[in-house]
C-alpha positions in Angstrom: -177.3 118.8 1.3 -174.6 121.3 1.0 -171.4 120.5 -1.0 -169.2 120.5 2.1 -171.5 117.8 3.6 -170.7 115.5 0.8 -167.0 115.7 1.4 -167.3 115.4 5.2 -170.0 112.7 5.3 -167.6 109.9 4.5 -169.4 109.2 1.3 -167.5 107.6 -1.5 -167.1 109.6 -4.7 -165.4 109.4 -8.1 -162.9 112.1 -9.1 -162.2 112.6 -12.7 -159.4 115.2 -13.1 -157.9 116.9 -16.1 -160.3 116.3 -18.9 -158.6 118.4 -21.6 -160.5 119.5 -24.6 -160.3 122.4 -27.1 -163.3 124.5 -28.0 -164.5 127.8 -29.4 -166.2 129.6 -26.5 -166.1 133.3 -25.5 -167.5 136.7 -26.3 -164.7 137.9 -28.6 -165.1 137.2 -32.3 -161.8 135.4 -32.6 -162.8 133.0 -29.7 -165.5 131.7 -32.0 -162.9 130.7 -34.6 -159.7 129.8 -32.7 -159.9 126.8 -30.4 -158.8 127.3 -26.8 -157.9 124.8 -24.1 -160.5 124.0 -21.4 -159.9 121.7 -18.5 -162.7 120.0 -16.6 -162.5 118.2 -13.2 -165.5 116.3 -11.8 -166.4 114.9 -8.4 -169.3 112.5 -8.7 -171.3 111.0 -5.8 -173.2 107.7 -6.4 -173.8 104.4 -4.6 -170.7 102.4 -5.2 -171.5 99.5 -2.9 -172.8 97.1 -5.5 -169.7 97.5 -7.7 -167.5 96.6 -4.7 -168.7 93.0 -4.9 -169.7 92.6 -8.5 -166.6 94.1 -10.1 -168.9 94.9 -13.0 -168.8 98.1 -15.1 -172.6 98.1 -15.3 -172.8 98.7 -11.5 -170.7 101.8 -11.6 -170.0 104.9 -13.7 -168.2 104.3 -16.9 -165.8 107.2 -16.7 -164.9 106.8 -20.4 -168.5 107.7 -21.2 -168.5 110.7 -18.8 -165.2 112.1 -20.2 -166.4 111.5 -23.8 -169.6 113.5 -23.1 -167.7 116.4 -21.5 -165.2 116.6 -24.3 -168.0 116.4 -26.9 -169.8 119.3 -25.3 -166.7 121.5 -25.2 -165.6 120.6 -28.7 -169.0 120.7 -30.5 -170.8 123.6 -28.9 -170.2 127.3 -28.7 -171.1 129.5 -25.8 -170.3 133.1 -25.0 -169.9 132.5 -21.3 -167.9 129.9 -19.4 -170.8 129.7 -16.9 -173.2 128.6 -19.7 -170.8 126.0 -21.0 -170.3 124.6 -17.4 -174.1 124.5 -16.9 -174.6 122.5 -20.2 -171.9 120.0 -19.0 -173.7 119.6 -15.7 -177.1 119.1 -17.3 -175.6 116.2 -19.3 -173.7 114.7 -16.3 -176.7 114.8 -14.1 -178.6 112.8 -16.7 -176.8 109.7 -15.7 -179.3 107.8 -13.6 -176.8 106.6 -11.0 -175.5 110.1 -10.1 -176.8 111.6 -6.9 -174.6 114.7 -6.9 -171.7 116.2 -8.9 -169.2 119.1 -8.7 -167.6 120.5 -11.8 -164.6 122.8 -12.0 -164.2 124.1 -15.5 -161.1 126.1 -16.4 -160.4 128.3 -19.4 -156.7 128.7 -19.9 -155.3 132.2 -20.7 -158.5 134.0 -21.3 -158.3 137.2 -23.3 -158.7 139.8 -20.6 -156.9 143.1 -20.0 -154.5 141.5 -17.5 -152.2 138.6 -18.0 -153.7 135.8 -16.0 -153.3 132.0 -16.1 -156.9 131.0 -16.2 -160.5 131.5 -15.1 -162.5 128.8 -13.4 -166.2 128.2 -12.9 -167.3 125.8 -10.2 -170.8 124.3 -10.1 -172.4 121.9 -7.8 -175.6 120.0 -8.6 -177.6 117.6 -6.5 -180.3 115.3 -8.0 -183.1 115.8 -5.5 -185.1 113.0 -7.1 -182.6 110.5 -5.8 -182.1 109.7 -2.1 -179.3 111.4 -0.2 -176.1 109.5 0.4 
């Protein structure tokens, strides 16, 4: 299923916005030593129906675990490319058994490029084809 289909299908999803963590990622030598701000936003599709009636955390996604996992990856790894960091985050997120699909937006604030820009962003979408569509 294409990403746009998830948004227009009426499927419920969880949005986790503004996960802020500092890490050492980039191709420049100083980027490996000086922590920079990264901001992650996640949209996660999964079957919420059971949690509507049980009101039990075990029937949904514990977003404290998700945000902790994202922060840990940003803070404790080092990649040259933002794309590689984003891919590692998505690999870990898609490991949650309940998740059917996820979209990640990962922002690197004030990257050291020739021009003065606010940020760069990588957006990834993954679908777990092992799980039934929504």
